[in-house]
C-alpha positions in Angstrom: 163.4 -75.6 -37.8 160.0 -75.5 -39.0 158.2 -72.4 -38.1 154.8 -74.7 -36.3 155.6 -77.8 -34.6 153.2 -80.1 -32.6 150.0 -82.0 -33.6 145.7 -81.0 -34.0 142.8 -82.5 -34.9 140.2 -81.1 -37.0 136.8 -82.2 -38.1 135.7 -81.2 -41.2 133.0 -81.5 -43.9 135.0 -81.7 -46.7 138.1 -83.6 -46.4 139.5 -83.0 -49.9 139.0 -79.6 -49.7 140.9 -79.6 -46.3 143.6 -81.4 -47.1 144.6 -78.7 -50.1 144.1 -76.2 -47.4 146.4 -77.3 -44.9 149.0 -78.3 -47.6 149.1 -75.0 -49.1 149.0 -72.7 -46.2 151.2 -75.0 -43.9 153.4 -75.7 -46.8 153.2 -79.8 -46.2 153.6 -80.6 -49.7 156.5 -82.6 -49.6 155.1 -84.2 -45.9 153.2 -87.7 -46.1 149.7 -88.2 -46.0 148.7 -91.5 -44.1 145.1 -92.8 -44.5 143.9 -93.6 -41.1 140.4 -95.5 -39.7 137.1 -94.2 -40.5 138.0 -91.5 -43.4 140.8 -89.4 -40.9 143.5 -88.4 -42.7 147.1 -87.0 -41.4 149.2 -84.9 -43.0 152.9 -84.7 -41.6 155.7 -82.3 -42.1 158.6 -84.0 -43.7 160.4 -83.6 -40.5 157.7 -85.1 -38.6 157.6 -81.7 -36.2 154.1 -80.8 -37.6 151.0 -83.3 -37.6 147.8 -81.8 -38.8 145.1 -84.9 -38.6 141.8 -84.1 -40.1 138.5 -86.4 -39.0 135.0 -86.4 -41.1 131.4 -84.5 -39.8 130.8 -85.6 -36.5 128.4 -84.3 -33.6 131.5 -83.9 -31.4 133.3 -80.8 -32.7 136.9 -79.9 -31.8 137.0 -77.1 -29.5 140.1 -75.3 -30.4 143.5 -76.9 -32.0 146.8 -75.4 -30.9 150.4 -75.4 -32.6 153.5 -74.0 -31.2 155.7 -71.6 -32.3 159.3 -70.0 -31.6 158.3 -66.7 -32.8 154.6 -65.4 -32.9 155.4 -62.3 -34.9 157.1 -64.2 -37.6 154.9 -67.1 -38.0 151.9 -64.8 -37.9 153.6 -62.6 -40.6 154.2 -66.2 -42.3 150.4 -67.4 -42.5 149.2 -63.8 -43.4 151.7 -63.7 -46.4 150.2 -67.3 -47.3 146.6 -65.8 -47.4 145.8 -66.8 -44.0 143.5 -64.7 -41.8 145.2 -64.3 -38.4 144.0 -62.3 -35.5 146.6 -59.4 -33.9 148.9 -61.1 -31.4 148.0 -61.3 -27.5 149.3 -61.9 -24.3 147.5 -64.0 -21.7 148.6 -63.8 -18.0 151.5 -66.1 -18.0 153.0 -63.5 -20.7 152.7 -66.3 -23.2 152.0 -64.7 -26.4 149.3 -66.3 -29.0 147.2 -65.6 -31.9 143.9 -67.3 -33.7 143.5 -68.5 -37.1 140.3 -69.9 -38.3 141.1 -72.7 -41.6 138.6 -73.1 -44.2 135.8 -74.5 -42.5 136.4 -72.1 -39.6 137.9 -74.2 -37.1 139.5 -71.8 -34.9 143.7 -72.7 -34.3 145.4 -70.6 -31.9 149.6 -70.2 -32.4 151.3 -70.2 -29.4 154.8 -69.0 -28.7 157.3 -71.4 -26.8 159.6 -70.0 -24.3 
């Protein structure tokens, strides 16, 4: 089972740097890279459980991306071990554990633990 699952869309200024960052930090090296319309690209894990779509600069930035994990503590430790700065784990009113990271262009990504 993959550490993360879901699909997110992020808007970046430097597509090539973002592709390299997401491939490295989320270990997507063996997955696929699909060119989309208007310069967008999608990175997909080999098991297709994780898709990260990357778009170019726009006047409509994405508010917040969210990815699921089976274990917030392990996911946070894994990301920190791969050089990603991560906020502390929090628990919302419904009891969902989550934490936030930011990519190289400061896009917020919330990682939440599935029940």
